[in-house]
C-alpha positions as CSV (number, residue, x, y, z in Angstrom):
1,M,-17.9,13.5,-3.2
2,K,-14.4,14.5,-3.9
3,T,-12.8,15.3,-0.6
4,W,-10.7,18.1,-2.0
5,S,-11.4,19.0,-5.5
6,Q,-15.2,19.6,-4.8
7,N,-14.8,21.6,-1.8
8,P,-16.9,24.9,-1.9
9,F,-14.5,26.9,0.5
10,G,-11.5,29.0,-0.2
11,P,-8.0,28.6,1.3
12,A,-9.3,30.5,4.3
13,V,-12.8,31.0,5.8
14,P,-14.1,33.1,8.7
15,L,-15.5,31.4,11.9
16,S,-18.8,32.8,10.9
17,G,-18.6,30.9,7.6
18,V,-18.9,27.6,9.2
19,P,-22.1,27.6,11.3
20,E,-22.4,24.8,13.9
21,G,-24.4,21.6,12.9
22,A,-24.5,18.4,14.3
23,T,-21.7,17.6,16.9
24,V,-19.2,14.9,15.9
25,A,-16.7,15.1,18.7
26,K,-15.8,17.1,21.7
27,E,-12.5,17.5,23.5
28,N,-10.7,15.0,21.5
29,G,-7.0,15.3,21.2
30,E,-5.9,18.8,20.0
31,S,-9.5,19.8,18.9
32,R,-12.2,21.2,21.5
33,L,-14.9,20.5,18.9
34,V,-15.8,18.7,15.7
35,H,-19.1,19.6,14.1
36,E,-21.0,19.3,10.8
37,I,-21.2,22.6,8.7
38,D,-24.8,23.7,8.8
39,G,-25.9,23.8,5.1
40,R,-22.8,22.3,3.8
41,P,-23.7,18.6,4.0
42,G,-20.3,16.3,4.0
43,W,-18.1,19.1,5.5
44,L,-16.7,19.3,9.0
45,A,-15.2,22.1,11.0
46,K,-12.6,21.1,13.5
47,L,-12.0,23.9,16.1
48,Y,-8.7,23.8,18.2
49,K,-8.3,24.2,21.7
50,S,-5.6,26.8,21.3
51,P,-4.3,28.6,18.2
52,P,-1.4,26.9,16.5
53,R,2.0,28.2,16.6
54,P,3.3,30.1,13.6
55,A,5.3,27.3,12.3
56,Q,2.3,25.2,12.3
57,V,0.1,27.6,10.6
58,E,2.7,27.9,7.8
59,A,2.6,24.0,7.5
60,L,-1.1,24.0,7.4
61,S,-1.3,26.7,4.8
62,R,1.1,24.8,2.6
63,I,-0.9,21.4,3.1
64,V,-4.2,23.1,2.1
65,A,-2.8,24.2,-1.1
66,M,-0.8,21.1,-1.8
67,P,-3.3,19.0,-3.6
68,G,-3.6,21.9,-6.3
69,L,-0.2,21.2,-7.5
70,M,-0.2,17.3,-7.4
71,S,-0.5,15.0,-10.7
72,P,-3.9,13.8,-11.4
73,A,-3.2,10.4,-10.1
74,D,-2.3,11.9,-6.5
75,L,-5.0,14.1,-6.6
76,D,-7.6,11.3,-7.3
77,L,-6.0,9.3,-4.4
78,V,-6.5,12.2,-2.1
79,D,-10.1,12.7,-3.3
80,R,-11.0,9.0,-2.7
81,C,-8.9,8.0,0.3
82,V,-7.9,11.2,2.6
83,S,-9.8,13.8,4.7
84,W,-7.4,16.5,3.3
85,P,-7.9,19.8,4.9
86,V,-9.4,22.2,2.4
87,S,-9.7,25.6,4.4
88,R,-8.2,27.3,7.5
89,I,-10.8,28.8,9.7
90,I,-10.0,32.3,10.9
91,D,-11.1,34.3,13.8
92,G,-9.7,37.7,15.3
93,G,-6.7,37.1,12.7
94,E,-5.7,33.8,14.1
95,V,-6.2,30.3,12.9
96,V,-8.8,28.6,15.1
97,G,-9.6,25.5,13.0
98,V,-9.8,23.9,9.7
99,V,-12.5,22.4,7.2
100,M,-12.2,19.0,6.1
101,A,-14.4,16.3,4.5
102,K,-16.6,13.9,6.4
103,A,-16.0,10.4,5.7
104,P,-18.5,9.0,3.0
105,E,-21.3,6.8,4.1
106,R,-19.6,3.6,2.9
107,F,-16.9,3.9,5.8
108,Y,-19.7,3.6,8.5
109,A,-21.2,0.7,9.8
110,R,-24.1,0.0,12.2
111,L,-22.6,-1.8,15.3
112,R,-24.7,-4.0,17.2
113,T,-25.1,-4.0,20.9
114,P,-27.0,-6.1,23.5
115,W,-29.7,-3.3,23.5
116,G,-30.2,-2.9,19.7
117,V,-28.4,-1.3,16.8
118,H,-26.6,2.0,17.3
119,E,-26.7,4.5,14.5
120,P,-24.0,4.2,12.0
121,A,-20.5,4.9,13.4
122,P,-17.2,5.1,11.6
123,L,-15.6,1.7,10.9
124,L,-12.4,2.2,12.6
125,L,-9.3,0.3,11.2
126,D,-9.1,-1.2,14.7
127,W,-11.6,-3.6,13.6
128,L,-8.9,-5.2,11.1
129,V,-6.9,-6.4,14.2
130,Q,-10.1,-7.9,15.8
131,D,-10.9,-11.8,15.7
132,D,-13.7,-12.6,13.2
133,E,-15.9,-13.7,16.2
134,A,-15.8,-10.1,17.6
135,C,-16.6,-8.5,14.4
136,A,-19.7,-10.9,14.0
137,K,-21.0,-10.0,17.1
138,R,-21.0,-6.3,16.4
139,G,-22.5,-6.9,13.0
140,I,-19.2,-6.4,11.0
141,T,-18.6,-8.4,8.1
142,P,-15.1,-9.8,9.0
143,A,-12.5,-8.9,6.5
144,S,-11.7,-11.3,3.7
145,E,-8.1,-11.9,2.5
146,Q,-8.9,-9.8,-0.5
147,V,-10.5,-6.8,1.3
148,R,-7.7,-6.9,3.9
149,L,-5.1,-6.8,1.3
150,R,-6.8,-4.0,-0.7
151,T,-7.1,-2.0,2.5
152,M,-3.2,-2.4,3.2
153,H,-2.3,-1.8,-0.4
154,Q,-4.3,1.6,-0.5
155,L,-2.9,2.6,2.9
156,L,0.6,1.9,1.7
157,A,-0.2,4.0,-1.3
158,V,-1.4,7.0,0.9
159,A,1.7,6.7,2.7
160,S,3.8,6.7,-0.5
161,L,2.0,9.9,-1.7
162,F,2.8,11.6,1.8
163,A,6.5,10.6,1.1
164,R,6.5,12.0,-2.2
165,H,5.3,15.5,-1.1
166,D,7.6,15.5,2.0
167,V,4.6,15.2,4.4
168,V,5.2,13.8,7.8
169,Y,2.1,12.3,9.0
170,A,3.4,10.5,12.2
171,D,0.2,9.6,13.8
172,W,-0.5,6.1,12.1
173,S,-2.7,4.2,14.1
174,Y,-5.9,2.1,14.4
175,R,-8.3,5.1,15.0
176,N,-6.9,7.5,12.4
177,A,-8.2,5.5,9.4
178,F,-11.6,4.1,8.6
179,W,-12.2,1.1,6.1
180,D,-15.1,-0.1,3.6
181,E,-15.9,-3.5,4.8
182,R,-17.2,-4.5,1.1
183,T,-14.4,-3.1,-0.8
184,G,-11.4,-2.5,1.6
185,D,-10.9,1.0,0.6
186,P,-9.6,2.9,3.4
187,F,-10.2,6.6,4.4
188,V,-7.2,8.5,6.4
189,I,-8.3,11.3,8.8
190,D,-6.5,14.1,10.9
191,M,-4.2,15.5,8.2
192,D,-4.3,18.9,9.5
193,T,-1.6,18.4,12.1
194,C,1.0,17.0,9.6
195,G,4.3,18.7,9.1
196,I,6.5,19.3,6.0
197,G,9.8,17.6,6.3
198,T,9.7,17.4,9.8
199,R,7.0,17.3,12.7
200,D,6.9,17.9,16.4
201,W,7.3,14.7,18.3
202,V,4.2,12.9,19.0
203,E,3.7,9.4,20.2
204,S,0.9,6.9,21.3
205,P,1.2,3.9,23.7
206,Q,2.0,0.6,21.8
207,W,3.2,2.7,18.6
208,E,6.6,3.7,20.1
209,D,9.5,4.0,17.6
210,P,12.9,2.9,18.9
211,L,14.8,5.2,16.9
212,F,12.7,8.3,17.7
213,A,12.3,7.7,21.3
214,A,13.5,11.0,22.6
215,P,10.4,13.3,23.0
216,G,12.6,16.3,21.9
217,R,13.5,14.6,18.5
218,P,11.5,15.9,15.3
219,L,9.9,13.3,13.5
220,T,10.7,12.8,9.8
221,P,9.6,10.6,6.8
222,Y,11.8,7.9,8.4
223,S,9.7,7.6,11.4
224,D,6.6,7.5,9.1
225,R,8.3,4.2,7.4
226,Y,8.4,2.5,10.6
227,K,4.8,3.4,11.6
228,I,3.3,2.4,8.4
229,A,5.2,-0.9,8.4
230,M,4.2,-1.5,11.9
231,L,0.6,-0.9,10.7
232,T,0.9,-2.9,7.9
233,V,2.0,-6.2,9.6
234,R,-0.7,-5.8,12.4
235,C,-3.4,-5.5,10.1
236,L,-2.3,-8.3,8.0
237,T,-2.3,-10.6,10.8
238,G,-4.5,-9.5,13.5
239,V,-1.8,-9.2,16.1
240,R,-2.2,-6.3,17.9
241,D,0.9,-5.6,20.1
242,D,4.4,-6.4,19.4
243,P,5.0,-5.9,15.7
244,L,7.8,-8.4,15.6
245,V,5.3,-11.1,17.0
246,A,3.0,-10.0,14.2
247,H,5.9,-10.5,11.7
248,A,6.6,-13.9,13.2
249,R,3.0,-14.8,12.6
250,L,3.2,-13.6,9.1
251,V,6.4,-15.6,8.4
252,A,4.8,-18.7,10.0
253,A,1.5,-18.5,8.0
254,H,2.9,-17.7,4.6
255,G,6.7,-18.2,4.4
256,V,9.6,-15.8,3.9
257,S,9.5,-13.4,0.9
258,H,11.2,-10.2,0.0
259,F,8.0,-8.4,1.3
260,T,8.5,-10.1,4.7
261,S,12.2,-9.1,4.6
262,A,11.4,-5.6,3.8
263,L,9.0,-5.5,6.7
264,E,11.3,-6.9,9.1
265,Q,14.0,-4.5,7.8
266,A,11.9,-1.6,8.4
267,L,11.0,-2.9,12.1
268,T,14.4,-3.7,13.1
269,S,16.9,-1.6,11.2
270,V,19.3,0.3,13.7
271,H,19.7,3.1,11.2
272,E,16.7,5.1,10.0
273,T,17.9,5.3,6.4
274,G,17.7,1.6,6.3
275,R,14.0,1.3,6.5
276,P,12.3,0.6,3.2
277,S,9.9,3.2,1.8
278,P,6.3,2.7,1.8
279,E,6.3,2.5,-1.9
280,Q,8.9,-0.1,-1.9
281,L,6.6,-2.2,0.3
282,M,3.6,-1.6,-1.9
283,H,5.5,-2.7,-5.1
284,A,6.7,-5.7,-3.3
285,L,3.1,-6.6,-2.3
286,L,2.1,-6.0,-6.0
287,L,4.9,-8.1,-7.4
288,T,4.0,-10.9,-5.1
289,V,0.3,-10.8,-6.2
290,R,1.4,-11.0,-9.8
291,E,3.6,-13.8,-9.2
292,R,1.3,-16.0,-7.2
293,T,-1.4,-15.3,-9.6
294,G,0.7,-16.3,-12.5
295,A,1.8,-19.5,-10.6
296,A,-1.7,-20.5,-9.9
297,A,-2.6,-20.1,-13.6
298,T,0.3,-22.4,-14.7
299,A,-0.3,-25.2,-11.9
300,P,-0.3,-28.7,-13.1
301,A,-3.8,-30.2,-13.9
302,G,-5.1,-32.3,-11.2
303,R,-3.7,-30.5,-8.4
304,A,-6.1,-29.7,-5.4
305,P,-7.3,-26.3,-5.9
306,S,-6.0,-25.3,-2.4
307,S,-2.7,-26.9,-2.9
308,N,-0.7,-23.8,-3.8
309,V,-1.9,-21.8,-0.6
310,T,1.0,-22.8,1.8
311,G,3.7,-23.8,-0.5
312,R,6.5,-21.7,-1.7
313,I,6.7,-19.9,-5.2
314,K,9.7,-18.9,-6.6
315,V,9.7,-15.1,-7.9
316,G,12.7,-14.5,-9.8
317,P,15.5,-12.0,-9.2
318,A,15.8,-10.9,-5.5
319,A,16.3,-7.8,-3.9
320,A,16.5,-5.5,-6.9
321,R,12.6,-5.8,-7.2
322,G,11.2,-7.1,-4.1
323,T,8.1,-9.7,-3.7
324,G,5.2,-9.9,-1.2
325,T,3.0,-12.3,0.7
326,T,-0.7,-12.7,1.3
327,P,-1.1,-12.8,5.2
328,T,-4.2,-13.4,6.8
329,R,-5.6,-15.4,9.5
330,G,-6.8,-18.8,8.0
331,A,-5.8,-18.0,4.4
332,A,-8.2,-19.4,1.8
333,A,-7.3,-20.6,-1.8
334,P,-6.1,-17.8,-3.9
335,T,-8.4,-16.7,-6.6
336,A,-7.8,-14.3,-9.7
337,P,-8.9,-10.9,-8.7
338,S,-11.8,-9.1,-9.8
339,P,-11.5,-5.3,-10.6
340,G,-11.3,-3.2,-7.5
341,T,-10.1,-6.0,-5.1
342,A,-6.7,-7.1,-4.1
343,P,-6.0,-10.8,-4.6
344,A,-3.7,-13.1,-2.7
345,G,-0.1,-12.9,-2.6
346,G,2.7,-15.6,-2.3
347,T,6.1,-16.3,-0.7
348,T,9.6,-16.9,-1.8
349,A,13.1,-16.7,-0.1
350,P,14.7,-18.2,2.8
351,R,14.4,-16.5,6.1
352,G,17.6,-14.4,7.4
353,R,17.9,-12.2,4.5
354,P,16.3,-8.7,5.2
355,T,16.4,-6.9,1.9
356,T,15.1,-3.7,0.8
357,A,12.3,-3.8,-1.9
358,G,12.9,-2.6,-5.6
359,P,13.7,1.0,-6.4
360,T,11.0,3.4,-6.1
361,T,9.3,5.1,-9.0
362,A,6.9,8.2,-9.3
363,G,3.2,7.7,-9.5
364,P,2.4,4.2,-8.2
365,T,-0.8,2.8,-8.9
366,T,-3.6,3.4,-6.6
367,A,-6.3,0.9,-7.7
368,G,-6.3,-2.7,-6.4
369,P,-3.6,-5.0,-7.9
370,T,-4.8,-7.2,-10.8
371,A,-3.2,-10.2,-12.6
372,A,-4.0,-9.2,-16.2
373,E,-1.4,-6.5,-16.9
374,P,1.6,-4.8,-15.3
375,T,1.3,-2.3,-12.6
376,A,1.5,1.3,-13.5
377,G,4.8,2.9,-11.8
378,E,6.5,-0.5,-11.9
379,P,8.8,-1.6,-14.5
380,W,7.3,-4.6,-16.4
381,R,9.2,-7.9,-15.9
382,P,8.2,-11.3,-17.5
383,T,6.7,-14.0,-15.5
384,S,8.9,-16.6,-17.4
385,Y,11.6,-17.0,-19.5
386,S,12.1,-19.4,-22.6
387,P,15.2,-19.8,-24.4
388,P,14.6,-19.2,-28.1
389,V,14.2,-22.3,-30.2
390,A,17.4,-23.5,-32.6
391,R,16.8,-21.9,-36.1
392,P,16.8,-24.5,-39.0
393,R,20.1,-24.4,-40.8
394,G,18.9,-25.5,-44.3
395,R,21.3,-23.2,-46.3
396,R,24.5,-24.3,-44.3
397,A,23.5,-28.0,-44.7
398,R,23.2,-27.5,-48.3
399,A,26.5,-25.9,-49.0
400,V,28.3,-28.6,-47.1
401,T,26.6,-31.4,-49.2
402,G,27.6,-29.7,-52.5
403,W,31.3,-29.5,-51.4
404,L,31.1,-33.1,-50.3
405,L,29.6,-34.2,-53.6
406,A,32.4,-32.2,-55.5
407,L,35.1,-33.9,-53.6
408,L,33.8,-37.2,-54.3
409,A,33.7,-36.5,-58.0
410,I,37.3,-35.4,-58.1
411,V,38.5,-38.5,-56.1
412,Y,36.6,-40.7,-58.7
413,C,38.2,-39.1,-61.6
414,I,41.6,-39.5,-60.3
415,T,41.0,-43.2,-59.4
416,H,39.5,-44.1,-62.7
417,F,40.9,-41.8,-65.4
418,G,44.4,-40.8,-64.0
419,Y,43.7,-37.1,-64.0
420,G,45.9,-35.0,-61.9
421,L,45.2,-31.9,-59.8
422,V,48.0,-29.8,-61.6
């Protein structure tokens, strides 16, 4: 099911038009009830504790209509990876809730307990920052390197989409996205409280933004840049708390690259405008995947298969394009990616040079990175350069030889026959 394009509701629906089905959650955040809509499988009604303010209603109305104005690529990403609000629920002339898609079954898992196996539960992003042993105890397949990279690549793609449309999500966290343990595809929820351009201040413990610490300061796309960078470095390393500790783990495991430098800049910049965008981070990651895959394909014969895992790979021009890494715990030897998965990345530059990744371009790719061809939305660049072979100079050589023979003939005539030149 497509989470926006295939919705059977109009932009607004009366409360009576969303009859209550199975309860999903109660008294959770700003909602008093989230329930399945009876007779509409795959769709949820989220009912608010109190009616939103007029400015929030206006933002919600714009968000509901926004996918209808998107490019096909952006709409496809919404339909696959976002529980985008599709309709406002109206009662007594007030907005009392919103309709949104339920996460597809592939984003659920049966979590094992000491007393048996639970019913399927959403596979929260939180499990990407649990160790493999904890996952295995609950019956969850620990995320492989390719699955982990696929998840973060797609989350960066979603964050890039938000930024292109001036949507401020603000609430990036372990609990606001699910993931498919087989493919790594993510699914982002809680879109209905987003702002356009700005959003009221909101914060969660361990997700504080040092540049937006004042509760009265509106959040902007620049605060989203910090949050998605923090989420990225945590989920790639499994380090839950201090994002700089997670970043240090990433660098220790895979060396320094323009990708890690861009992450560092996003996490430490003292000016919000100095934070690289999600799209820049995504392109840096894709470029590294391509560079590392190309280096592996041209490795000298006889080298051990795992010998290029921890080494450093040169990736060409520096900050203008950006590169990335393949951070995971206990990285395995990289392999060429199959369609729909994200392959391993590489490392490049010396530490201590935070740089912003390459310039953004509209319409980034939303599928997993592959090694066979350039990525849509990113300028193609060759993986190597060979100077042209020197051209044969046959014509010039024949001309010089002719002149030398003519000169020798003249000298011979003067010497033997006394002919002059005048």
